[in-house]
C-alpha positions in Angstrom: -126.5 178.7 219.5 -123.0 178.5 219.4 -122.6 174.8 220.4 -125.2 174.0 217.5 -122.8 175.3 214.8 -119.7 173.6 215.7 -121.7 170.4 215.9 -123.3 170.9 212.4 -119.2 172.1 211.5 -117.8 168.4 212.8 -120.5 166.7 211.0 -120.3 168.4 207.6 -116.4 167.6 207.6 -117.3 164.1 208.6 -119.2 163.7 205.6 -116.6 165.3 203.3 -113.9 162.9 204.4 -116.0 159.9 204.0 -116.9 161.3 200.4 -113.1 162.2 199.7 -112.2 158.4 200.9 -115.0 156.6 198.8 -114.1 158.9 195.5 -110.5 157.8 196.6 -111.2 154.2 196.7 -113.1 153.7 193.5 -110.8 155.8 191.7 -107.9 153.1 193.2 -110.4 150.6 191.4 -110.9 152.0 188.3 -107.0 152.3 187.8 -106.3 148.6 189.1 -108.8 147.4 186.6 -107.3 149.3 183.9 -103.7 148.1 184.0 -105.3 144.5 184.6 -106.7 144.8 181.5 -104.2 146.3 179.8 -101.8 143.8 181.1 -104.3 140.6 180.1 -104.2 142.2 176.7 -100.3 142.6 176.4 -100.1 138.7 177.7 -102.4 137.2 175.1 -100.9 139.2 171.9 -97.8 138.4 173.2 -98.7 134.7 173.6 -100.3 135.1 170.1 -97.1 136.4 168.2 -95.1 133.6 169.8 -97.3 130.8 168.6 -97.7 131.7 165.5 -93.5 132.6 165.0 -92.6 129.1 166.6 -95.8 126.9 166.2 -94.6 124.8 168.7 -96.4 124.7 171.9 -95.3 123.3 174.9 -97.4 121.5 177.2 -97.1 121.2 180.7 -100.7 119.8 181.2 -100.7 116.0 183.0 -101.6 112.8 180.4 -103.2 110.1 182.0 -101.1 106.9 183.1 -102.6 105.1 180.4 -100.5 107.4 177.5 -97.3 107.7 180.2 -97.7 103.7 179.8 -98.1 103.7 176.2 -95.9 106.4 174.9 -92.9 108.9 176.0 -93.0 110.8 172.2 -92.6 114.2 171.3 -96.5 114.6 170.4 -97.6 117.5 172.5 -101.3 118.0 172.7 -103.2 119.9 169.9 -106.4 121.5 168.5 -108.1 120.0 166.1 -106.7 122.7 163.7 -103.3 122.5 164.5 -103.3 118.6 163.5 -104.7 119.8 160.3 -102.2 122.2 159.0 -101.6 122.0 155.8 -99.4 124.5 153.6 -102.2 126.9 152.3 -103.0 127.3 156.3 -99.3 128.0 157.1 -99.1 130.2 154.2 -102.4 132.7 155.0 -100.6 132.6 158.9 -97.7 133.9 157.1 -99.4 136.2 155.1 -101.3 137.9 158.4 -98.1 137.9 160.3 -96.5 140.4 157.6 -99.7 142.4 157.7 -99.2 142.8 161.3 -95.5 143.4 161.2 -96.5 146.2 158.3 -98.8 148.1 160.8 -96.2 147.5 163.7 -93.4 148.9 161.1 -94.9 152.6 161.6 -93.9 152.7 165.1 -90.5 151.4 164.7 -87.5 153.0 164.1 -85.4 152.7 160.9 -82.8 150.3 162.5 -86.0 148.6 163.4 -87.3 148.6 159.9 -83.9 147.1 158.5 -83.9 144.3 160.6 -87.7 143.5 159.7 -86.7 144.0 156.0 -83.7 141.5 156.6 -85.7 139.0 158.2 -88.4 139.6 155.2 -85.9 138.5 152.7 -84.9 135.3 154.7 -88.4 134.0 154.8 -88.8 134.7 151.2 -85.2 132.9 150.5 -86.5 130.2 152.4 -89.8 129.8 150.7 -88.2 129.9 147.4 -85.7 126.9 148.6 -88.3 124.8 150.0 -90.2 125.0 147.0 -87.2 124.0 144.5 -86.7 121.0 147.1 -90.5 120.3 146.6 -90.3 120.1 143.2 -87.6 117.9 142.6 -88.1 115.9 145.2 -87.4 112.2 144.4 -90.0 110.3 147.1 -93.4 110.2 148.2 -93.9 108.7 151.5 -97.3 106.8 152.5 -97.8 106.2 156.1 -100.6 103.8 156.1 -101.5 104.1 160.6 -104.2 101.2 160.9 -101.0 98.8 159.4 -98.6 100.1 160.7 -96.0 100.1 157.6 -94.3 102.9 155.6 -94.4 102.3 152.0 -92.0 105.1 149.7 -92.6 105.5 146.5 -90.2 107.2 143.2 -91.3 108.8 140.2 -92.5 106.6 136.5 -91.7 107.9 133.5 -94.9 110.4 133.8 -93.5 112.0 136.7 -96.0 110.2 139.2 -95.1 108.6 142.6 -96.0 105.1 141.8 -93.0 102.9 141.8 -92.2 101.7 145.4 -89.1 101.7 146.4 -89.1 100.7 150.5 -91.1 99.3 153.0 -91.2 99.7 156.7 -92.6 98.3 159.8 -93.6 101.1 162.1 -95.5 101.8 165.2 -98.2 105.1 165.0 -100.1 106.6 168.0 -103.6 107.8 168.6 -102.7 111.6 167.4 -101.4 110.2 164.1 -103.1 112.1 161.8 -106.1 110.1 159.8 -105.3 111.6 156.2 -104.2 114.7 154.8 -100.6 115.5 152.9 -97.9 116.9 154.4 -94.6 118.9 153.8 -91.7 118.0 155.7 -90.3 121.5 157.6 -87.6 119.9 159.5 -84.7 117.5 160.7 -82.5 117.0 164.1 -80.0 113.9 164.3 -81.1 113.7 167.8 -84.5 115.4 169.4 -86.1 115.5 172.7 -89.5 114.0 172.9 -92.3 113.6 175.7 -90.9 112.3 178.7 -88.7 113.0 178.5 -87.3 110.9 176.4 -85.2 110.9 172.9 -85.5 109.9 169.8 -82.6 109.7 166.5 -82.7 110.6 163.1 -86.2 112.9 163.4 -88.3 114.6 160.4 -91.1 116.4 161.3 -93.7 116.0 159.4 -96.0 118.0 160.3 -96.6 120.0 164.5 -95.4 117.6 166.9 -95.8 114.8 164.4 -92.4 113.1 163.7 -90.6 110.0 161.6 -88.0 109.1 164.5 -86.2 105.9 166.3 -87.6 103.6 169.0 -87.5 106.4 172.4 -84.2 106.6 174.1 -83.8 107.2 177.7 -80.5 109.3 177.9 -79.8 112.5 175.6 -77.5 111.5 172.3 -76.8 107.6 173.9 -77.7 105.2 171.6 -76.7 102.5 174.2 -80.1 103.0 176.1 -82.7 102.1 173.7 -86.3 101.5 175.3 -86.2 98.0 174.3 -89.4 96.8 175.9 -90.9 99.2 173.3 -89.0 98.3 170.4 -90.4 94.8 170.4 -93.5 96.3 170.0 -92.6 97.8 166.6 -95.6 97.1 164.2 -98.3 97.7 166.8 -100.1 101.1 167.9 -97.9 102.3 170.3 -97.0 105.7 169.8 -98.4 108.8 171.0 -98.9 109.9 167.4 -95.1 109.9 165.7 -94.4 107.3 163.5 -91.2 104.9 165.1 -89.3 103.5 163.0 -86.0 101.3 163.1 -82.7 103.4 163.5 -81.8 102.2 160.0 -85.0 103.1 158.2 -85.3 106.4 160.6 -81.7 107.6 159.1 -82.9 106.7 155.4 -85.7 109.1 155.4 -83.3 111.5 157.3 -80.4 111.1 154.7 -82.6 110.4 151.6 -85.9 112.5 152.1 -85.0 116.5 151.5 -87.3 119.0 153.4 -90.2 119.3 151.5 -90.8 115.7 151.1 -94.7 114.9 150.9 -96.0 112.2 153.0 -99.2 111.2 152.8 -101.6 109.3 155.6 -104.2 106.6 155.2 -105.9 104.0 156.4 -106.2 100.2 155.2 -105.7 97.1 157.7 -106.5 94.7 155.0 -103.5 95.6 152.9 -100.0 97.2 154.1 -98.8 98.3 151.0 -97.4 96.5 147.8 -94.7 95.0 149.0 -96.0 94.2 152.3 -95.1 94.5 155.7 -91.4 94.2 157.6 -90.6 92.8 160.4 -88.0 94.4 163.0 -86.0 91.2 165.2 -86.6 91.2 169.0 -84.1 92.5 171.4 -85.9 91.7 175.0 -84.9 88.2 175.2 -80.7 89.2 174.8 -78.9 90.2 178.0 -77.0 93.5 178.2 -75.7 95.3 176.4 -77.2 93.7 173.2 -80.9 94.7 174.2 -79.9 98.0 175.2 -78.7 98.7 171.2 -81.2 99.1 168.0 -79.6 96.1 165.8 -80.0 98.1 163.2 -77.7 101.1 164.2 -74.8 101.5 162.0 -72.8 103.2 165.3 -69.6 101.4 165.2 -70.0 101.0 168.7 -72.9 98.9 168.3 -72.3 95.4 170.0 -74.7 93.9 167.5 -72.3 94.5 165.1 -69.3 92.1 166.2 -72.5 89.4 167.4 -73.5 90.0 163.7 -69.9 89.2 162.7 -69.8 85.9 164.7 -72.9 84.8 164.1 -72.2 85.9 159.8 -69.0 83.5 160.0 -70.5 80.8 162.3 -73.6 81.0 159.8 -71.4 80.4 157.2 -69.3 77.8 158.4 -72.7 75.9 159.0 -73.6 76.4 155.5 -70.3 75.3 154.3 -70.8 72.1 156.2 -74.3 71.7 155.0 -73.5 72.2 151.4 -70.9 69.3 152.4 -73.0 67.6 153.6 -75.5 68.0 150.8 -72.5 67.2 148.3 -72.4 64.1 150.0 -75.5 62.9 150.5 -76.2 63.7 146.8 -73.0 61.7 145.4 -74.5 58.8 147.4 -78.0 58.9 145.8 -76.3 59.3 143.1 -74.0 55.9 143.2 -77.3 54.3 145.1 -79.0 55.7 141.9 -76.7 54.5 139.8 -76.5 51.0 141.4 -80.2 50.6 141.0 -79.9 51.9 137.7 -77.7 48.8 136.8 -79.7 46.3 138.7 -82.8 47.3 136.7 -80.7 47.5 133.3 -79.5 43.7 134.4 -82.9 42.6 135.1 -84.3 44.2 131.9 -81.5 42.6 130.2 -82.2 39.3 131.7 -85.8 39.5 130.9 -84.6 40.2 127.3 -82.6 37.3 127.2 -85.3 35.0 128.9 -87.9 36.1 125.9 -84.9 34.8 123.4 -84.1 31.6 125.3 -84.6 28.3 124.2 -84.5 24.6 125.6 -82.5 22.2 123.3 -84.7 19.2 122.5 -83.4 15.7 122.9 -82.6 14.7 118.8 -80.9 11.5 119.6 -82.2 8.6 117.4 -84.3 10.8 115.2 -83.8 10.3 111.3 -82.0 13.5 110.1 -84.5 15.1 108.6 -86.8 15.0 111.7 -83.7 16.1 113.8 -83.7 19.3 112.0 -87.6 20.0 111.6 -87.5 20.0 115.6 -84.5 21.7 116.2 -85.6 24.6 113.8 -89.2 24.3 115.6 -87.1 25.6 118.6 -85.5 28.6 116.6 -82.2 27.0 116.2 -80.5 26.3 113.5 -78.7 23.0 112.8 -74.9 22.1 111.7 -74.7 18.1 110.3 -71.6 16.0 110.6 -71.5 12.3 109.3 -69.9 9.3 111.0 -68.4 7.3 107.6 -67.5 4.7 110.2 -70.7 3.8 110.8 -72.0 0.3 110.6 -75.2 0.5 111.2 -78.6 2.8 112.0 -77.9 4.5 108.6 -79.6 7.9 108.5 -80.2 8.5 112.3 -78.5 10.9 114.8 -75.8 9.1 116.9 -75.6 12.1 119.0 -76.1 16.1 119.2 -73.5 18.9 120.3 -75.0 20.5 122.9 -77.0 18.2 125.7 -80.2 18.4 125.3 -82.3 20.5 127.6 -79.9 23.4 128.0 -81.0 26.7 127.7 -79.4 28.4 124.7 -80.0 31.9 123.0 -82.6 32.2 119.9 -80.8 31.1 116.3 -78.0 29.3 118.7 -76.5 26.6 116.1 -76.9 22.6 117.1 -74.3 20.4 115.9 -75.6 16.5 114.9 -73.9 13.6 114.0 -76.0 11.3 111.7 -74.6 7.6 110.7 -73.3 7.4 107.4 -73.2 3.1 106.7 -70.8 1.9 104.1 -72.7 -0.7 101.7 -70.2 -4.0 100.5 -70.7 -5.6 97.4 -69.4 -9.2 96.8 -67.5 -9.9 93.7 -69.2 -11.4 90.7 -66.8 -14.3 89.5 -68.1 -16.4 92.8 -69.5 -19.9 92.3 -72.5 -21.1 93.9 -70.8 -22.7 96.5 -68.6 -19.9 97.3 -71.2 -17.3 97.0 -73.1 -19.8 99.8 -70.1 -20.6 101.7 -69.1 -16.9 101.3 -72.8 -15.5 102.2 -72.3 -18.2 104.8 -69.1 -16.9 106.1 -70.1 -12.8 105.3 -73.5 -13.7 107.8 -71.4 -15.1 110.5 -68.9 -12.7 109.9 -71.7 -9.9 109.8 -73.2 -11.5 113.0 -69.5 -11.0 115.0 -69.1 -7.2 113.1 -72.7 -6.2 113.6 -72.1 -7.1 117.2 -68.9 -5.1 117.3 -70.5 -1.9 115.9 -73.1 -2.2 118.1 -70.7 -2.3 121.0 -68.9 0.9 119.5 -72.5 2.8 119.0 -73.6 2.1 122.6 -70.5 3.2 123.9 -70.7 6.3 121.5 -73.9 7.1 122.7 -73.1 6.6 126.4 -70.1 9.0 125.7 -72.4 11.6 124.1 -74.7 11.4 126.9 -72.2 11.7 129.8 -70.1 14.3 128.3 -72.8 16.5 125.4 -70.1 15.6 123.1 -69.6 14.0 120.1 -67.1 11.1 120.8 -64.8 11.1 117.1 
């Protein structure tokens, strides 16, 4: 009987122990679950608040080898909602933050409340400054991501941004916004990008989308340019940022204040009103040139000395070219003058040929016939008489210009005409004397005529040989 009671007590004790153990384990499990839930809630809440305050998501996710080869830019992975954030969404989130802070203020101390009030005032002042900047911005930037071109516009007389002032070649990427208008909220002289690599003259557009230079492999080192990427400016190469030459990135950095509107659109067939500029290629140059952006205004840029030398050589080449062109022009002018002189001489000769006349032979013709023949050839006539002529009265004995000579129209030709004197016998001679005299005269005339003919023939021969009249 006693043994049975003891057995019962042992069994009861064992059951109680098991119940206690089970209860303890259950309580511990419930506590662990509760603690886990509270911890998870706090982590999620803190993460959400941090995301809203910083608006920067640091992604540690791995990306594909293709992305690594294509881009070391400052574009981190974002959701579709984050990529399309605009000003209205930002203002809504800001209001939600303020409401949450107001709820938390009730549980804060007076000192903490003052700090929150000061932060609110700073945010409001910053908003006012941004609004003022947005209303007075001189430029509007349009990014044609499919044509990889950036065009900057200024206001026209009506206040619309319609006048292009600058065109830039760029490289957009897969994550570049496809549409929308964004306000630039931030700038940095040097900015860290994915890689890690770095960019100069960074201007944030939205989220992790920036205007910046082609990446550099070292921070704040303008002599570490990724030259292989620089040569591809103008093609789609980035992960989303807008890559520019240093000169263009600096222009936006210097001239476009925060709040400048940046619009994205696509038109591959029309890069913009000023077309698509080109950037110089640097890969073919050795060190140190290819490690620098040729447009970088940094005084240590070796391209400046190279450009100065090239500019000097260019000017010298231009000077030589100008001198050669001047000599060539003078030579051509000289040849042209000579050719003109030849042509004018030929023209004169042609004109003279038209006015030339051939002198005809008028010797032996009567005076009237000789004049008619000369006048028919458009020549003028001067007549001289040979008073000593003894025969061929009224006939042309000689001409001043030789027959066949070419002369100008209206040239005067001199002809010599024989003029024989008539002899009258005395009236008181007898018939015998008259007969004798006639006989003598006849005989004398024969001799005289022979002499005259001899003289005349000699005269003609002289005229024919010399072309001149023998006086």
